[in-house]
KEKE-3310 file (N, C-alpha, C; in steps of 0.2 Angstrom, whole numbers, plus 5000, padded with zeros to 4 digits):
npx = (5052:5049:5043:5036:5031:5023:5013:5008:5001:4993:4984:4979:4972:4963:4954:4949:4943:4934:4927:4927:4937:4949:4943:4938:4949:4956:4947:4948:4961:4960:4952:4959:4971:4982:4999:5008:5023:5031:5029:5031:5028:5015:5009:5012:5006:4993:4991:4992:4981:4970:4971:4968:4955:4949:4950:4942:4929:4928:4928:4917:4907:4904:4896:4899:4902:4908:4913:4923:4932:4937:4951:4963:4974:4973:4981:4992:5002:5004:5017:5021:5011:5015:5028:5024:5017:5026:5025:5028:5034:5027:5035:5039:5029:5031:5019:5008:4996:4979:4966:4950:4935:4923:4908:4905:4897:4882:4884:4895:4899:4910:4912:4900:4897:4905:4919:4929:4940:4940:4944:4961:4976:4990:4999:5013:5022:5028:5020:5009:5008:5009:4997:4987:4991:4988:4974:4969:4972:4965:4952:4951:4954:4943:4933:4935:4936:4926:4930:4935:4950:4962:4976:4994:5002:5014:5023:5025:5032:5043:5049:5048:5060:5075:5086:5080:5076:5066:5058:5054:5052:5050:5045:5048:5042:5034:5029:5013:5012:5025:5025:5014:5021:5032:5024:5020:5032:5035:5026:5014:5005:5006:4993:4986:4985:4994:5006:5008:5005:5017:5024:5019:5020:5034:5040:5048:5054:5056:5065:5064:5053:5051:5042:5029:5013:5010:4995:4984:4982:4985:4994:5000:4997:4997:4996:4988:4988:4977:4971:4977:4970:4956:4940:4930:4938:4943:4931:4926:4936:4934:4921:4924:4933:4941:4952:4970:4976:4985:4987:4987:4989:4993:4986:4978:4964:4961:4968:4960:4947:4930:4918:4906:4907:4923:4929:4938:4953:4966:4979:4990:5002:5007:5008:5003:4997:4981:4965:4953:4936:4924:4910:4899:4885:4881:4869:4868:4882:4895:4905:4920:4923:4934:4945:4955:4970:4971:4966:4949:4945:4947:4940:4925:4922:4935:4935:4934:4925:4929:4927:4921:4924:4927:4931:4940:4956:4960:4955:4963:4959:4952:4963:4972:4968:4966:4978:4988:4983:4980:4978:4977:4978:4973:4972)
npy = (5394:5379:5373:5360:5360:5371:5367:5356:5362:5371:5361:5355:5366:5369:5358:5358:5370:5375:5367:5374:5384:5386:5389:5402:5409:5409:5417:5429:5432:5434:5445:5455:5456:5447:5443:5429:5423:5412:5394:5393:5406:5407:5397:5401:5413:5409:5402:5412:5420:5411:5410:5423:5423:5415:5422:5434:5428:5424:5436:5442:5434:5438:5449:5462:5480:5483:5476:5464:5461:5454:5461:5470:5467:5455:5444:5445:5444:5451:5456:5457:5467:5478:5480:5482:5494:5502:5507:5519:5524:5539:5555:5565:5580:5598:5607:5618:5627:5633:5643:5637:5644:5642:5633:5616:5606:5596:5585:5581:5581:5581:5575:5574:5587:5591:5594:5585:5576:5562:5545:5541:5531:5526:5516:5506:5513:5523:5535:5541:5552:5563:5562:5564:5577:5584:5581:5589:5601:5602:5602:5614:5623:5621:5626:5639:5644:5638:5629:5612:5606:5593:5590:5589:5575:5569:5580:5584:5572:5571:5584:5589:5587:5585:5589:5598:5608:5604:5594:5581:5563:5557:5541:5535:5541:5554:5570:5579:5592:5597:5596:5605:5617:5617:5619:5632:5639:5636:5643:5637:5624:5612:5604:5588:5583:5590:5587:5572:5557:5544:5536:5526:5515:5515:5515:5524:5541:5554:5565:5582:5591:5607:5612:5612:5622:5632:5631:5645:5654:5643:5643:5638:5648:5648:5635:5624:5615:5603:5603:5590:5574:5577:5576:5586:5597:5592:5590:5603:5608:5600:5604:5616:5612:5599:5588:5584:5569:5558:5540:5523:5510:5497:5485:5469:5469:5481:5481:5473:5478:5482:5488:5498:5504:5506:5498:5490:5481:5492:5503:5517:5519:5528:5527:5531:5542:5550:5557:5566:5568:5571:5568:5558:5548:5530:5518:5520:5521:5532:5541:5545:5550:5545:5547:5536:5531:5520:5515:5513:5501:5496:5495:5505:5510:5516:5523:5524:5522:5528:5523:5535:5544:5546:5533:5527:5522:5528:5541:5546:5543:5532:5521:5531:5543:5556:5562:5568:5579:5591:5606:5616:5634:5646:5659)
npz = (5873:5866:5850:5850:5863:5864:5854:5861:5871:5865:5858:5870:5875:5865:5864:5877:5878:5866:5851:5839:5839:5832:5819:5823:5827:5814:5807:5815:5812:5798:5798:5804:5797:5800:5799:5795:5800:5802:5806:5820:5824:5821:5829:5842:5842:5841:5853:5862:5858:5861:5875:5878:5873:5882:5894:5890:5889:5902:5910:5904:5908:5921:5922:5924:5924:5912:5896:5887:5872:5856:5847:5837:5846:5851:5848:5856:5871:5887:5887:5874:5870:5877:5871:5858:5858:5864:5877:5889:5905:5912:5913:5927:5929:5929:5938:5931:5936:5935:5941:5940:5936:5930:5932:5934:5921:5920:5912:5899:5882:5870:5858:5852:5851:5841:5842:5841:5831:5820:5826:5828:5823:5831:5829:5828:5837:5850:5852:5858:5866:5857:5850:5860:5862:5850:5849:5860:5855:5843:5849:5856:5846:5838:5846:5847:5834:5826:5817:5812:5813:5808:5816:5814:5820:5816:5814:5827:5832:5824:5825:5838:5847:5856:5848:5840:5848:5857:5869:5869:5864:5852:5845:5857:5867:5877:5883:5885:5890:5887:5873:5870:5874:5864:5853:5855:5854:5841:5834:5830:5822:5809:5797:5797:5784:5777:5783:5785:5795:5798:5806:5813:5805:5801:5813:5819:5822:5810:5799:5803:5795:5786:5777:5777:5780:5793:5803:5804:5819:5827:5837:5853:5866:5879:5893:5904:5919:5926:5943:5952:5957:5958:5955:5953:5948:5936:5929:5928:5920:5908:5905:5898:5888:5878:5886:5889:5895:5906:5908:5915:5905:5903:5907:5906:5904:5900:5888:5880:5881:5876:5878:5888:5905:5911:5925:5929:5936:5938:5939:5944:5937:5927:5909:5896:5885:5882:5877:5886:5883:5888:5900:5910:5914:5915:5916:5930:5933:5935:5923:5914:5897:5885:5872:5863:5854:5846:5834:5827:5829:5842:5858:5861:5847:5846:5858:5876:5891:5907:5924:5935:5950:5968:5973:5965:5965:5977:5975:5965:5952:5940:5932:5935:5929:5934:5938:5929:5920:5907:5897:5883:5878:5866:5865)
capx = (5047:5050:5037:5032:5028:5017:5008:5004:4997:4987:4980:4975:4967:4958:4949:4946:4939:4928:4930:4928:4942:4953:4940:4937:4955:4957:4942:4951:4967:4958:4949:4965:4976:4988:5004:5011:5030:5033:5025:5031:5024:5007:5007:5013:5000:4986:4991:4990:4974:4966:4971:4964:4948:4947:4949:4937:4923:4927:4926:4910:4902:4904:4891:4902:4900:4911:4914:4929:4931:4944:4953:4970:4979:4971:4986:4997:5002:5006:5024:5020:5007:5019:5033:5021:5015:5031:5022:5033:5032:5027:5040:5035:5029:5030:5012:5006:4989:4975:4960:4944:4929:4917:4904:4905:4890:4879:4887:4898:4901:4913:4912:4893:4897:4909:4926:4934:4941:4939:4949:4967:4980:4997:5002:5019:5026:5026:5019:5003:5008:5007:4990:4984:4992:4984:4967:4967:4973:4959:4946:4951:4954:4936:4928:4937:4935:4921:4933:4938:4956:4966:4983:4999:5006:5021:5027:5028:5036:5049:5052:5048:5065:5080:5090:5076:5073:5060:5060:5050:5057:5047:5042:5050:5038:5035:5024:5009:5014:5031:5022:5011:5027:5035:5019:5020:5039:5035:5021:5008:5006:5003:4988:4988:4985:5000:5012:5004:5008:5020:5028:5015:5023:5041:5042:5053:5053:5060:5069:5059:5051:5049:5039:5021:5011:5007:4988:4983:4979:4985:4999:4998:5000:4998:4993:4987:4987:4971:4972:4977:4965:4950:4935:4927:4942:4943:4924:4926:4940:4930:4916:4926:4936:4944:4958:4975:4977:4989:4984:4990:4986:4996:4982:4975:4957:4961:4970:4954:4941:4926:4912:4904:4911:4928:4930:4942:4959:4970:4983:4992:5008:5005:5012:5000:4993:4975:4961:4947:4932:4917:4909:4892:4883:4878:4866:4870:4889:4898:4911:4924:4923:4941:4947:4962:4974:4973:4961:4942:4943:4948:4935:4919:4924:4941:4934:4933:4922:4932:4923:4922:4922:4933:4932:4945:4963:4960:4954:4968:4955:4953:4969:4976:4966:4966:4985:4992:4978:4982:4974:4980:4974:4976:4971)
capy = (5389:5376:5372:5355:5362:5376:5363:5352:5367:5373:5355:5354:5372:5369:5353:5360:5376:5373:5364:5379:5389:5387:5393:5408:5412:5411:5423:5435:5433:5437:5452:5460:5455:5444:5441:5423:5423:5404:5390:5394:5412:5405:5393:5405:5418:5405:5400:5419:5422:5407:5412:5430:5422:5412:5428:5437:5424:5424:5442:5444:5430:5441:5454:5468:5487:5483:5470:5463:5458:5453:5467:5469:5465:5448:5439:5447:5443:5458:5458:5459:5473:5484:5481:5485:5501:5506:5510:5521:5528:5546:5559:5570:5587:5604:5609:5625:5627:5639:5642:5637:5647:5639:5628:5610:5605:5590:5580:5584:5576:5585:5572:5576:5594:5593:5597:5580:5573:5554:5541:5539:5525:5528:5511:5503:5519:5526:5542:5543:5559:5568:5561:5567:5584:5586:5581:5594:5607:5602:5604:5621:5627:5621:5630:5646:5646:5634:5624:5606:5604:5588:5593:5584:5571:5568:5585:5583:5566:5573:5590:5591:5583:5589:5592:5604:5613:5602:5590:5574:5558:5553:5535:5533:5544:5561:5573:5583:5599:5598:5597:5612:5622:5617:5622:5639:5641:5635:5647:5634:5617:5610:5600:5581:5582:5594:5583:5565:5552:5538:5533:5520:5510:5515:5513:5529:5547:5556:5571:5587:5595:5614:5614:5613:5628:5632:5633:5651:5654:5637:5644:5638:5654:5645:5629:5624:5608:5602:5601:5583:5570:5581:5575:5592:5601:5589:5591:5610:5609:5597:5608:5621:5610:5592:5588:5579:5565:5552:5534:5517:5506:5490:5480:5465:5471:5488:5479:5469:5482:5483:5492:5499:5508:5502:5499:5484:5483:5497:5507:5524:5519:5532:5525:5532:5548:5550:5563:5566:5572:5572:5564:5557:5542:5525:5513:5523:5522:5539:5539:5550:5548:5546:5545:5533:5532:5513:5514:5512:5493:5495:5499:5508:5514:5519:5526:5520:5525:5526:5524:5542:5545:5545:5526:5524:5523:5533:5548:5548:5542:5526:5521:5537:5549:5563:5564:5572:5582:5598:5609:5622:5640:5649:5667)
capz = (5873:5860:5846:5853:5870:5862:5851:5866:5875:5860:5858:5876:5876:5859:5866:5883:5877:5861:5845:5834:5841:5826:5814:5825:5826:5807:5806:5818:5808:5792:5799:5806:5792:5803:5794:5798:5799:5801:5810:5827:5825:5820:5835:5848:5842:5842:5860:5866:5857:5865:5882:5879:5872:5889:5898:5888:5891:5910:5912:5901:5912:5927:5922:5926:5921:5906:5893:5883:5865:5852:5843:5834:5851:5854:5848:5860:5878:5890:5885:5867:5870:5879:5866:5852:5859:5867:5883:5894:5911:5911:5917:5932:5926:5934:5937:5929:5937:5934:5945:5936:5940:5927:5935:5930:5918:5923:5908:5893:5876:5865:5852:5849:5850:5835:5843:5841:5825:5820:5830:5824:5825:5832:5826:5832:5839:5857:5850:5861:5868:5851:5848:5865:5861:5844:5851:5864:5851:5839:5852:5858:5840:5835:5850:5846:5827:5823:5811:5815:5809:5810:5816:5813:5825:5814:5815:5834:5832:5820:5826:5845:5849:5859:5843:5837:5853:5860:5875:5869:5861:5846:5846:5863:5873:5878:5888:5882:5892:5883:5866:5870:5874:5858:5848:5856:5851:5834:5831:5828:5820:5802:5797:5796:5777:5775:5786:5787:5800:5795:5811:5815:5800:5801:5820:5822:5820:5804:5799:5804:5788:5787:5770:5778:5782:5800:5803:5807:5825:5831:5842:5860:5869:5886:5894:5911:5922:5931:5950:5953:5961:5959:5950:5952:5944:5930:5926:5926:5914:5903:5903:5894:5882:5879:5890:5888:5901:5906:5911:5915:5900:5902:5910:5900:5903:5896:5881:5877:5882:5870:5879:5895:5909:5913:5932:5931:5940:5935:5944:5943:5934:5920:5904:5890:5884:5879:5877:5889:5879:5891:5906:5910:5918:5911:5920:5937:5934:5932:5919:5909:5890:5883:5865:5862:5847:5844:5829:5829:5830:5849:5862:5858:5841:5848:5864:5882:5897:5913:5930:5938:5957:5973:5975:5961:5966:5982:5972:5959:5946:5936:5929:5936:5925:5937:5940:5924:5915:5905:5892:5880:5877:5860:5866)
cpx = (5048:5043:5033:5028:5022:5012:5004:4999:4991:4982:4976:4970:4961:4952:4946:4941:4933:4931:4931:4933:4946:4950:4939:4943:4957:4953:4945:4957:4966:4956:4954:4971:4983:4992:5008:5019:5033:5028:5025:5028:5017:5005:5007:5007:4994:4986:4989:4983:4969:4966:4968:4957:4945:4945:4943:4930:4922:4925:4919:4905:4900:4899:4893:4900:4903:4912:4921:4928:4938:4945:4960:4975:4978:4976:4992:4996:5004:5012:5024:5017:5011:5025:5030:5020:5020:5029:5028:5030:5032:5032:5035:5035:5029:5023:5012:4999:4985:4969:4954:4938:4922:4914:4904:4897:4888:4882:4890:4900:4904:4913:4905:4893:4902:4916:4931:4934:4940:4945:4955:4971:4987:5002:5008:5024:5023:5025:5012:5002:5007:5000:4985:4985:4988:4977:4965:4968:4967:4953:4946:4951:4947:4932:4929:4935:4929:4923:4936:4944:4959:4973:4988:5003:5013:5025:5030:5033:5043:5053:5053:5053:5070:5085:5086:5073:5068:5063:5057:5055:5054:5043:5044:5047:5039:5029:5020:5011:5021:5029:5019:5016:5030:5030:5019:5027:5039:5030:5015:5010:5003:4997:4991:4989:4992:5006:5009:5009:5010:5023:5025:5018:5031:5044:5047:5051:5057:5063:5063:5059:5049:5045:5031:5020:5008:4999:4987:4980:4980:4991:4997:5001:5001:4995:4993:4986:4981:4974:4972:4972:4959:4945:4931:4931:4942:4936:4924:4930:4937:4924:4918:4930:4939:4951:4963:4976:4982:4986:4989:4986:4989:4992:4979:4967:4956:4963:4964:4947:4937:4920:4910:4908:4916:4930:4934:4949:4964:4973:4984:4999:5008:5010:5009:4996:4987:4971:4955:4942:4925:4916:4901:4890:4880:4876:4869:4877:4892:4904:4914:4924:4930:4942:4954:4964:4976:4968:4954:4940:4944:4942:4929:4920:4930:4941:4933:4930:4926:4927:4926:4920:4928:4935:4938:4952:4964:4959:4958:4964:4956:4958:4974:4974:4966:4973:4989:4987:4980:4978:4977:4975:4977:4975:4974)
cpy = (5386:5374:5366:5356:5366:5372:5359:5356:5369:5367:5354:5360:5371:5364:5354:5366:5375:5371:5369:5384:5391:5391:5400:5412:5414:5417:5429:5437:5436:5444:5457:5459:5452:5441:5435:5424:5416:5400:5391:5401:5411:5402:5397:5410:5415:5404:5407:5421:5417:5409:5419:5428:5419:5418:5432:5434:5424:5430:5444:5440:5433:5446:5460:5475:5487:5476:5470:5460:5457:5459:5465:5467:5458:5443:5440:5446:5450:5461:5461:5466:5479:5486:5484:5492:5505:5510:5512:5525:5535:5549:5563:5577:5592:5607:5617:5626:5633:5637:5643:5639:5645:5633:5622:5608:5598:5584:5584:5579:5580:5582:5574:5583:5596:5595:5591:5577:5565:5551:5540:5533:5527:5522:5508:5508:5522:5534:5545:5550:5564:5568:5565:5575:5587:5586:5587:5601:5607:5604:5611:5625:5627:5626:5637:5648:5643:5629:5618:5604:5598:5590:5587:5581:5570:5574:5586:5578:5568:5579:5592:5586:5588:5592:5598:5608:5611:5597:5583:5570:5554:5547:5532:5537:5551:5564:5578:5591:5601:5600:5604:5618:5622:5620:5629:5642:5641:5640:5644:5627:5616:5605:5593:5580:5585:5590:5577:5561:5546:5534:5526:5514:5510:5514:5518:5536:5549:5562:5577:5591:5602:5616:5615:5620:5628:5635:5640:5651:5648:5637:5643:5643:5652:5639:5628:5616:5608:5600:5593:5580:5574:5580:5582:5597:5598:5590:5598:5611:5606:5601:5614:5619:5603:5593:5583:5576:5560:5546:5529:5513:5499:5484:5476:5467:5477:5486:5476:5472:5483:5487:5493:5503:5504:5503:5493:5486:5487:5502:5514:5524:5522:5530:5527:5538:5548:5556:5562:5570:5573:5568:5563:5551:5537:5519:5514:5523:5528:5537:5546:5546:5550:5543:5542:5534:5525:5511:5513:5505:5492:5498:5500:5512:5518:5523:5521:5525:5523:5527:5531:5542:5544:5538:5523:5526:5529:5540:5550:5546:5535:5526:5528:5543:5556:5566:5569:5575:5589:5600:5615:5628:5643:5657:5669)
cpz = (5866:5856:5848:5859:5868:5859:5856:5870:5871:5859:5864:5877:5871:5862:5872:5883:5872:5855:5839:5835:5835:5821:5816:5825:5819:5805:5808:5814:5801:5793:5801:5802:5796:5799:5798:5795:5797:5806:5817:5828:5825:5827:5841:5848:5844:5850:5864:5864:5861:5872:5883:5878:5879:5894:5896:5890:5899:5912:5910:5905:5919:5928:5926:5923:5914:5903:5889:5877:5862:5848:5840:5839:5853:5853:5852:5867:5881:5888:5878:5866:5872:5874:5860:5852:5862:5873:5888:5900:5910:5916:5922:5928:5931:5933:5936:5930:5936:5938:5940:5939:5936:5931:5931:5927:5921:5919:5902:5888:5870:5858:5848:5848:5845:5836:5843:5834:5825:5823:5825:5826:5825:5830:5831:5833:5846:5856:5853:5863:5863:5849:5853:5864:5856:5845:5855:5860:5846:5842:5854:5851:5837:5839:5849:5839:5823:5817:5815:5810:5812:5810:5816:5819:5823:5814:5822:5835:5829:5823:5834:5848:5852:5853:5839:5842:5857:5866:5875:5864:5856:5848:5853:5869:5873:5883:5884:5884:5888:5876:5865:5870:5868:5852:5849:5853:5844:5830:5828:5826:5813:5803:5796:5788:5774:5778:5789:5791:5797:5800:5814:5811:5801:5808:5823:5819:5814:5805:5799:5797:5790:5781:5771:5780:5789:5799:5807:5814:5829:5836:5849:5864:5877:5887:5902:5913:5927:5938:5950:5958:5963:5954:5948:5947:5937:5926:5924:5920:5908:5901:5898:5888:5883:5882:5889:5895:5900:5910:5912:5910:5899:5905:5905:5899:5899:5888:5877:5878:5876:5872:5886:5899:5913:5921:5934:5935:5935:5939:5942:5940:5927:5915:5897:5890:5880:5879:5880:5885:5882:5897:5906:5915:5913:5916:5928:5938:5931:5928:5916:5902:5888:5876:5865:5855:5845:5838:5832:5830:5838:5853:5859:5852:5842:5854:5870:5887:5903:5919:5933:5946:5962:5975:5970:5963:5972:5980:5967:5952:5943:5932:5929:5932:5928:5939:5936:5919:5913:5899:5889:5879:5870:5860:5873)
residu = (MET:ASN:THR:LEU:PHE:ILE:PHE:ILE:ASN:ILE:PHE:SER:LEU:VAL:PHE:SER:HIS:ARG:THR:ASN:VAL:ILE:ASP:ARG:PHE:GLU:SER:TRP:ALA:GLN:THR:PHE:ASP:PHE:LYS:VAL:ILE:ASP:ASP:SER:HIS:TYR:GLU:SER:THR:LEU:ALA:LYS:TRP:ILE:LEU:ASN:ASP:LEU:HIS:ILE:ASN:HIS:ILE:ASN:SER:MET:ASN:LEU:THR:TYR:SER:LEU:GLY:HIS:ASN:HIS:PHE:SER:GLY:MET:ASP:SER:TYR:ASP:PHE:LYS:GLN:TYR:LEU:ASN:LEU:ASN:GLN:ARG:GLU:GLU:ILE:ILE:MET:ASN:ARG:ALA:GLN:LEU:THR:THR:ALA:ALA:ALA:SER:SER:VAL:ASP:TRP:VAL:VAL:ASN:GLY:ALA:VAL:THR:PRO:VAL:LYS:ASP:GLN:GLY:GLN:CYS:GLY:SER:CYS:TRP:SER:PHE:SER:THR:THR:GLY:ALA:LEU:GLU:GLY:ILE:TYR:TYR:ILE:LEU:THR:GLY:GLU:LEU:GLU:SER:PHE:SER:GLU:GLN:GLN:LEU:VAL:ASP:CYS:ASP:THR:LEU:ARG:ASN:GLY:GLY:ARG:ASP:HIS:GLY:CYS:ASN:GLY:GLY:LEU:MET:ASP:ASN:ALA:PHE:ASN:TRP:ILE:ASP:LYS:ASN:GLY:GLY:LEU:CYS:THR:GLU:ALA:ASP:TYR:PRO:TYR:VAL:SER:GLY:THR:THR:LYS:SER:GLY:GLY:THR:CYS:GLN:ASP:THR:CYS:SER:LEU:VAL:LYS:ASP:SER:GLN:VAL:LEU:SER:TYR:TYR:ASP:VAL:GLU:PRO:SER:SER:ASP:ASP:GLU:MET:MET:LYS:ALA:LEU:THR:GLN:GLN:PRO:VAL:SER:VAL:ALA:ILE:GLN:ALA:ASP:GLN:LEU:ASP:PHE:GLN:LEU:TYR:SER:GLY:GLY:VAL:PHE:THR:GLY:SER:CYS:GLY:THR:ASP:LEU:ASP:HIS:GLY:VAL:LEU:ALA:VAL:GLY:TYR:GLY:SER:GLU:GLN:SER:THR:ASP:TYR:TYR:LEU:VAL:LYS:ASN:SER:TRP:SER:SER:SER:TRP:GLY:GLU:GLY:GLY:TYR:ILE:LYS:PHE:GLY:ARG:GLY:SER:GLU:TYR:ASN:ASP:GLY:ASP:GLY:GLN:CYS:GLY:ILE:LEU:LEU:GLN:ALA:SER:TYR:PRO:ASN:LEU:ILE)
# end
């Protein structure tokens, strides 16, 4: 698309949308530290931002169960968004199921209960699987020890690779079950402070370091997969601890989500790992509470509420949340 064509479209959009759009775009650019490469980059980003702005206003005018808003992805179209996060199709996993006998609670919130660390940011690296893994480990570690540790995603990105005896692929994706298995073989995981995350900036994994100290009692001795397509089994699992889940995250409404219970269009082409941390109801709509790894500027402070119930994707869950859920045990 040449610069003249982009400019003509921007000019048309600006005056058909609202006259202060440039000022609002500039405010967004300052808030999210948007770096201009050249005039063409500025103009194309502005055009995408305006289209997203129009979509946000349209969705928010419909009085749905959720709302959209601007965030650090507002200057991206769907292609840019997928490339930035390196969203990958999830591999099929071999199910290792456990029979859950604990009854599901009426509602659960592990954030309020202290088992969830602050929201993190994977940056420009397809390492979502590592954040989902550490989140599940942090949750069960807190439940068993009473101590909330922030575990190292970078250690998984660097070390849980084929050349180091693992099965995951750093910034090119991975599976939480594979990572649980690696933590078992490794004898545990180091803390975030001892092995800090840098791949969000470098956009790649690094050399596996062996100088950090493994956290005592952090070895994953077993892990289990939740029975697929069952809200009851998912709620039972969440009653006992936070749960790693895979979802489809490449939809525009998900990209621009800002609050409420997300019931928008979303399929089951799993491409992103996140952490389910509870469930409840909001204004008569049942939901799962999910922690993402796109910083606290996305969603509700880094979280999203997914619609919960058999009506979503024929029982496979909103965005496929019920298809690949798993959790670790440390004892």
